ROFIDO-419728 format. One record per residue: residue number from 1; residue in one letter; y, z, x of N, C-alpha, C in turn. Coordinates in pm, whole numbers, padded with zeros to 5 digits, always signed. Last residue first. Layout:
+-----+------+--------+--------+--------+--------+--------+--------+--------+--------+--------+
! pos ! code !    nc2 !    nc3 !    nc1 !   cac2 !   cac3 !   cac1 !    cc2 !    cc3 !    cc1 !
+-----+------+--------+--------+--------+--------+--------+--------+--------+--------+--------+
! NUM !    a !      Y !      Z !      X !      Y !      Z !      X !      Y !      Z !      X !
...
+-----+------+--------+--------+--------+--------+--------+--------+--------+--------+--------+
This chain:
+-----+------+--------+--------+--------+--------+--------+--------+--------+--------+--------+
! pos ! code !    nc2 !    nc3 !    nc1 !   cac2 !   cac3 !   cac1 !    cc2 !    cc3 !    cc1 !
+-----+------+--------+--------+--------+--------+--------+--------+--------+--------+--------+
!  66 !    l ! +01081 ! +03251 ! -04115 ! +01040 ! +03392 ! -04117 ! +01146 ! +03479 ! -04176 !
!  65 !    n ! +00964 ! +02936 ! -04145 ! +01076 ! +03020 ! -04185 ! +01026 ! +03164 ! -04195 !
!  64 !    n ! +00855 ! +02702 ! -03923 ! +00816 ! +02824 ! -03995 ! +00941 ! +02907 ! -04023 !
!  63 !    v ! +00832 ! +02367 ! -03934 ! +00926 ! +02475 ! -03905 ! +00887 ! +02594 ! -03990 !
!  62 !    k ! +00630 ! +02131 ! -03780 ! +00648 ! +02222 ! -03894 ! +00740 ! +02335 ! -03851 !
!  61 !    s ! +00657 ! +01796 ! -03692 ! +00670 ! +01936 ! -03651 ! +00699 ! +02020 ! -03774 !
!  60 !    e ! +00419 ! +01553 ! -03734 ! +00541 ! +01612 ! -03787 ! +00546 ! +01757 ! -03744 !
!  59 !    k ! +00306 ! +01322 ! -03510 ! +00286 ! +01455 ! -03568 ! +00418 ! +01510 ! -03613 !
!  58 !    k ! +00199 ! +01003 ! -03523 ! +00319 ! +01085 ! -03516 ! +00291 ! +01218 ! -03586 !
!  57 !    k ! -00063 ! +00882 ! -03326 ! -00021 ! +00935 ! -03455 ! +00103 ! +01021 ! -03435 !
!  56 !    a ! -00144 ! +00595 ! -03161 ! -00073 ! +00723 ! -03150 ! -00023 ! +00765 ! -03287 !
!  55 !    k ! -00463 ! +00469 ! -03196 ! -00321 ! +00452 ! -03229 ! -00256 ! +00589 ! -03224 !
!  54 !    q ! -00689 ! +00458 ! -02926 ! -00646 ! +00521 ! -03050 ! -00499 ! +00493 ! -03073 !
!  53 !    p ! -00886 ! +00198 ! -02794 ! -00764 ! +00279 ! -02784 ! -00724 ! +00332 ! -02922 !
!  52 !    l ! -01238 ! +00245 ! -02800 ! -01121 ! +00167 ! -02841 ! -00998 ! +00255 ! -02832 !
!  51 !    s ! -01463 ! +00282 ! -02532 ! -01391 ! +00340 ! -02645 ! -01268 ! +00255 ! -02674 !
!  50 !    p ! -01713 ! +00037 ! -02461 ! -01593 ! +00112 ! -02424 ! -01524 ! +00167 ! -02548 !
!  49 !    r ! -02049 ! +00101 ! -02551 ! -01931 ! +00015 ! -02559 ! -01810 ! +00099 ! -02524 !
!  48 !    q ! -02394 ! +00084 ! -02455 ! -02267 ! +00156 ! -02475 ! -02158 ! +00054 ! -02496 !
!  47 !    l ! -02747 ! +00133 ! -02472 ! -02630 ! +00047 ! -02482 ! -02507 ! +00135 ! -02496 !
!  46 !    f ! -03071 ! +00151 ! -02353 ! -02945 ! +00223 ! -02372 ! -02830 ! +00123 ! -02370 !
!  45 !    v ! -03396 ! +00125 ! -02464 ! -03280 ! +00049 ! -02420 ! -03155 ! +00129 ! -02453 !
!  44 !    i ! -03719 ! +00191 ! -02374 ! -03601 ! +00249 ! -02437 ! -03479 ! +00180 ! -02377 !
!  43 !    q ! -04012 ! +00004 ! -02439 ! -03904 ! +00041 ! -02350 ! -03789 ! +00098 ! -02432 !
!  42 !    k ! -04362 ! -00034 ! -02440 ! -04239 ! -00007 ! -02513 ! -04135 ! +00039 ! -02412 !
!  41 !    t ! -04565 ! -00305 ! -02327 ! -04512 ! -00169 ! -02315 ! -04390 ! -00155 ! -02404 !
!  40 !    s ! -04872 ! -00482 ! -02334 ! -04731 ! -00471 ! -02373 ! -04690 ! -00325 ! -02360 !
!  39 !    l ! -05109 ! -00705 ! -02193 ! -05053 ! -00571 ! -02204 ! -04909 ! -00578 ! -02251 !
!  38 !    n ! -05358 ! -00919 ! -02321 ! -05223 ! -00902 ! -02268 ! -05176 ! -00760 ! -02291 !
!  37 !    g ! -05599 ! -00971 ! -02438 ! -05600 ! -00892 ! -02317 ! -05464 ! -00874 ! -02253 !
!  36 !    e ! -05596 ! -01086 ! -02683 ! -05609 ! -01177 ! -02567 ! -05613 ! -01102 ! -02435 !
!  35 !    r ! -05548 ! -00872 ! -02852 ! -05681 ! -00935 ! -02852 ! -05703 ! -01028 ! -02733 !
!  34 !    n ! -05342 ! -00642 ! -02651 ! -05373 ! -00722 ! -02769 ! -05510 ! -00789 ! -02755 !
!  33 !    t ! -05276 ! -00311 ! -02558 ! -05345 ! -00435 ! -02522 ! -05373 ! -00512 ! -02650 !
!  32 !    k ! -05000 ! -00102 ! -02469 ! -05092 ! -00155 ! -02569 ! -05153 ! -00285 ! -02517 !
!  31 !    v ! -04859 ! +00192 ! -02351 ! -04911 ! +00061 ! -02314 ! -05012 ! +00019 ! -02419 !
!  30 !    i ! -04614 ! +00420 ! -02296 ! -04690 ! +00357 ! -02404 ! -04729 ! +00216 ! -02362 !
!  29 !    p ! -04445 ! +00544 ! -02118 ! -04587 ! +00540 ! -02083 ! -04674 ! +00474 ! -02191 !
!  28 !    t ! -04156 ! +00324 ! -02098 ! -04225 ! +00441 ! -02150 ! -04371 ! +00434 ! -02107 !
!  27 !    p ! -03870 ! +00229 ! -01902 ! -04005 ! +00203 ! -01951 ! -04067 ! +00334 ! -02001 !
!  26 !    l ! -03535 ! +00199 ! -01985 ! -03636 ! +00291 ! -01935 ! -03774 ! +00253 ! -01989 !
!  25 !    v ! -03245 ! +00043 ! -01898 ! -03372 ! +00020 ! -01967 ! -03475 ! +00113 ! -01903 !
!  24 !    c ! -02891 ! +00063 ! -01942 ! -03013 ! +00108 ! -01877 ! -03133 ! +00072 ! -01963 !
!  23 !    t ! -02676 ! -00072 ! -02056 ! -02651 ! +00017 ! -01943 ! -02779 ! +00054 ! -01870 !
!  22 !    l ! -02538 ! -00350 ! -02216 ! -02662 ! -00287 ! -02172 ! -02633 ! -00200 ! -02051 !
!  21 !    q ! -02268 ! -00312 ! -02444 ! -02317 ! -00356 ! -02314 ! -02445 ! -00280 ! -02280 !
!  20 !    w ! -02078 ! -00415 ! -02730 ! -02186 ! -00335 ! -02672 ! -02234 ! -00398 ! -02542 !
!  19 !    g ! -01886 ! -00565 ! -02863 ! -01844 ! -00488 ! -02747 ! -01952 ! -00405 ! -02681 !
!  18 !    y ! -01974 ! -00736 ! -03053 ! -01914 ! -00612 ! -03102 ! -01874 ! -00518 ! -02987 !
!  17 !    m ! -02091 ! -00936 ! -02912 ! -01973 ! -00973 ! -02990 ! -01904 ! -00851 ! -03051 !
!  16 !    a ! -02316 ! -00812 ! -02810 ! -02200 ! -00832 ! -02722 ! -02075 ! -00867 ! -02801 !
!  15 !    l ! -02522 ! -00821 ! -02993 ! -02443 ! -00699 ! -02984 ! -02317 ! -00715 ! -02900 !
!  14 !    s ! -02628 ! -01076 ! -02957 ! -02587 ! -01036 ! -03091 ! -02500 ! -00910 ! -03088 !
!  13 !    n ! -02686 ! -01077 ! -02682 ! -02586 ! -01170 ! -02736 ! -02537 ! -01126 ! -02873 !
!  12 !    l ! -02888 ! -00881 ! -02668 ! -02761 ! -00861 ! -02599 ! -02651 ! -00953 ! -02652 !
!  11 !    l ! -03091 ! -01006 ! -02822 ! -03038 ! -00875 ! -02858 ! -02900 ! -00855 ! -02796 !
!  10 !    p ! -03138 ! -01247 ! -02676 ! -03092 ! -01250 ! -02816 ! -03031 ! -01117 ! -02862 !
!   9 !    v ! -03206 ! -01130 ! -02412 ! -03089 ! -01216 ! -02433 ! -03047 ! -01222 ! -02580 !
!   8 !    y ! -03427 ! -00996 ! -02344 ! -03323 ! -00917 ! -02408 ! -03204 ! -01003 ! -02448 !
!   7 !    d ! -03732 ! -01048 ! -02286 ! -03624 ! -01133 ! -02334 ! -03527 ! -01049 ! -02414 !
!   6 !    t ! -03981 ! -01047 ! -02038 ! -03890 ! -00972 ! -02124 ! -03779 ! -01066 ! -02166 !
!   5 !    q ! -04280 ! -01057 ! -01879 ! -04192 ! -01135 ! -01966 ! -04110 ! -01038 ! -02051 !
!   4 !    v ! -04445 ! -01069 ! -01574 ! -04370 ! -00985 ! -01668 ! -04276 ! -01073 ! -01747 !
!   3 !    e ! -04762 ! -01129 ! -01458 ! -04636 ! -01191 ! -01493 ! -04568 ! -01107 ! -01601 !
!   2 !    a ! -04957 ! -01015 ! -01181 ! -04914 ! -01003 ! -01322 ! -04779 ! -01070 ! -01342 !
!   1 !    g ! -05071 ! -01003 ! -00929 ! -05070 ! -01130 ! -00998 ! -05030 ! -01118 ! -01144 !
+-----+------+--------+--------+--------+--------+--------+--------+--------+--------+--------+
């Protein structure tokens, strides 16, 4: 009969505009109880964003004079 409340939407919306995506959420063994008896846990959130394409750099060839 427990109700779980999580709200990642504000976090995800603020980071999505920069290309970040949620990949995984890991619960931790840290559990806290507040004055009303509600339990809270800490979670580790993993985010990633795709790599941006690199601009091709022109490499100048060096000629070694021997």
